[in-house]
N, C-alpha and C positions, 0 to 999 in steps of 0.2 A: 542831468539827472544820473545820479549814481546807480540806484537800484530802482526797477519799475516793476510790479507783478501787477499783472492784468487778466482778469477773469481766470483765477487759478481755481481749477477743480481737480481735486484728489480723491481718488476712490481705490478700494482693495480690488485685488483680482476678481473678487466673488461678485462685486459690483455694489456691495454697500459704501455709500458716498462717506469720505471723512472731513472734506470739507469744499464749500460751495461758492463759487463767485467772490474769491478774494480778491481785492485790490487795493493797491497802497505805492505810494511813492516815498523813496529816501534820498534827501539830497545829501550832498558833500558838507560834513560838519555837523549833520544833524544827527538825534537821537529819537528813534520810535520806540516806544515800549507797545507790545503785544500783551493784553490783560485779559484774564479770563478764569475760570475754575477748573479743574481738573476734568480732562477729557473734553476741552472746548476746542482743540486743533492746534494750539500754538506750537506745541513742540513739532507736529506735522508740518507746518509751513516752514519751520526751521529747516526741518531736515530737506525738505524742496527745494530751499535757497543753496544751501549746501551740496545738493546732488547725493543726498544719502537714504533716499527713501528705498531702494532696493525693488527688487523683484516683486514684492508681496503689494506693491503700489501701482498705480496708473495715475499721471499726471497729464492734464490738459491746460491749455492757457498759455501764458508765457511770463518768463523770470528774466528781465534784462538787466544786465549788469555791464554799464559804461556801453550800454548798445548791443552787448553779445548775448544771444541767447542761452541761457545755462541750461534749460532743459534738455537741449540737442548738442550740448559742447562735446565734442571728440574728447577722447582720453589724453592726447597729448597735450590739448589746451587745458583741459582740467587740471593737470599735473602743476602748470605754470600759476594757476588763479589760486586754487585751493592750498592753503597753508601759507599762503605770502599776501596774496591782494584781498582775500576772504579768509578770516580764521574764525574758528569756534571754539566757544568755552561750553563745556558740557555740564550736565547737573549735579553728577557725583564725583567729587574729588578722589573720594577713599578709592576709587578703581582706574583714575585715571594714569597713575604711576606705577611703574614697575618696583615691587617691594624690596628688590634685591639690589637696585643699583641706587646710588646717591643721587639726590634731585638735581644738584647741579650737574653731574654727569648727563642727566637726562634732557635736562635745559640745551645743554652743549650740543648733545646729537641731533636734537631738533633745529637748532638754530643752523648748524652746518649744513644742513638739507638746501637750504637758500644761500648760505654765505661761508662758502668753503674754505675761503682764503683769511678770514679773520682769525687773529693770534686769539688764545685762550685768554690772554691778560684782557684784550679789548673786550670779549664776551663777558667775560666776569664782571668788568666794570658796568656794563651794561645791566646784566643781571641784577646787581646788585642797587644801582640807581632807581631800575623798575620796581623792585621789593620795597625799597624805602618809599617810593613816592604810593605804592600800594598800602603802606602802613607797617611795614616788617623792618625794624631796625638791626636785630642782631644778623646781618644777612651772610656773614661768614659762616658761622655756626650752622645755619639754616641749609645753606648751599651744600655743606659736607654733611648733612644729616641723611638718612635714610627715611623714605616716606612713612613708615609705619610709628618713628618715632614724633611725629608732629601731628599737631589737631587739625581737625577738619577745616577750621578756619583759614589756618596756614597753608594747607594744599589748595585750598580755592583761591588763594591769593597767587601762590604759585603757577597754578593752571591759568589765571588771567594773565600773569606776566609770561607765561608761554606762548600765548596768543598774541600778545601786545608786542614782543621783543621782534617780531618782522616788520612792524610797521605797517600794518594792513591798511587799506583803504576802507574797510568794511569789516565790524567786529560783530558775530552773530552770538549773542549771549543768551544762553538756555537755562534759566533759574540760576544765574551766576552768582547770586547773593545768598542762596539759601543755607549754607552751611556756615554763614557768618551771623553772629548775635545780632539782635536788633538795635542795639547800640551803635554799632559800627557800620550798619548795612547802608544807610543814608550817605554816611561819610566816604563810602566807598563809591556809591553812585554818584556823587559830586566829582570824585576823582576820575570817574570814567567820562563824565560831561567835560571834564577839563581836557582830555584826550580830543573829545568833539572841537573845541576850541583850536586843537592844533590841525583840524582838516579830518580827521577819521570819523566815521560814521559809525552808529551803533544801532544794531536790530536786538532791543532787549525782550525778552520773555520772562513773564511773570505772574504770579496770582497776587501780589501785593502791591495794590495802588500806593502805599505810601512810597515804597522804590521808585514806582514809576512817574511820581510827582516832580521828579526832577528832569523829566524827559521834554523835549520840545513839542511832540505829539504822542497822543495814545489812541491805540486801535483796540476797540473792546470786541472780544469773539466769545460765542456761547454755540455750543453743539454745531461747530464746523463752519459758523456763519459770522460775517461782520455787524455787529449790534450798531455801534456807531464809531465815528472816529473824528478826531480834531485836535485843536491846540489843546496842551494838556492842561492848562488853566480853565479853558472852558468845559472840558470833560469834567474836571474836579468841582467845579462851583455850580454850573449850571447844566447837568447832565440831561440829556432830551430822553432816554429810553429807561423803563422801569428796572430792567436789569443792571443798569450800571449805576442807578442808585441803590439796588440791593447790595452790590459790591462796595459801595462807599459805606454805606451802614454798615456793613460786616467787619470791615478794619477800622471803624470809627476815625476816619481821617479827620485831621485838625488840619487847619490853614496853616500853610508855611509860606516862606519867602521863597518866591520862584526865581531859579537860576536862568 
């Protein structure tokens, strides 16, 4: 099992509960979507998996990655796992890049943290191939551009490429398609699913059940608790809980061909 979350409870230092009794598993090559409205606790679960909760939170339970407990991981081991084996795509691409440095140079700096001996030519070939796979064709111009000259959708794809270029075992994607228009959102999700076929696993957080429809499994959250979870087709066609039915009605999800 790649990732196993067992009875995870997260609270503020004041004692207020943020997430209660969260349990799920994610196997190699699998995509799991955590779905819920704003305030459901989705991003908090991502932060816990990434070790980014900070001092304002208290976490109890277990988060196992390849059998290693992430909640108590020493700093030295943390640096070898995060950014390489586990990578994060954040919500806001507009603040993810330094506006004064060309995006190609920023990708290069990130890549060299774990691949210091790779030549610049090899790196830029990798960047170009990734961007083309994510739907960006004019890669030379884009890599030589400053972030403020690119659209939100382009920056979102660049942020995804920055996470994918290290070929992580686990990709944690927090609202990774928010800045991308609805016409291209499902296409990008299908591309991420394609990386799963190559062995990468994806923990995808979204409020959009249309995007979650390409996942293998869906976990529905509300007010810090799991409402229901199961195979994507089951959740989207025969939901058991009223809250899940409410989400489905809200986005007017149509039946589609499952991946």
